[in-house]
Steps between C-alpha positions, in 0.01 A plus 500: 500500500125474458406591860695816580332555841641176645417483872245783465298315232136450607338323201468130432800309373517298179440168682649164414696504174670238284800544271623232259834495318593187308497207744463722811176626657486733803192583705540811716330782691605863482502656849478868408502640853791276600676583171580135423399202290409177682560185295231243572591216263780410256428231239756354258363316196812322388 
């Protein structure tokens, strides 16, 4: 875990991120204080 403080974290988050694997691309936000990842978009290039 990168953010060990979780709900007590007070800094800025990493913002919008994109991850690509083969034909799949995910766009997501990391909600550090809510301890979750919110998927914004899923794209399949197939």
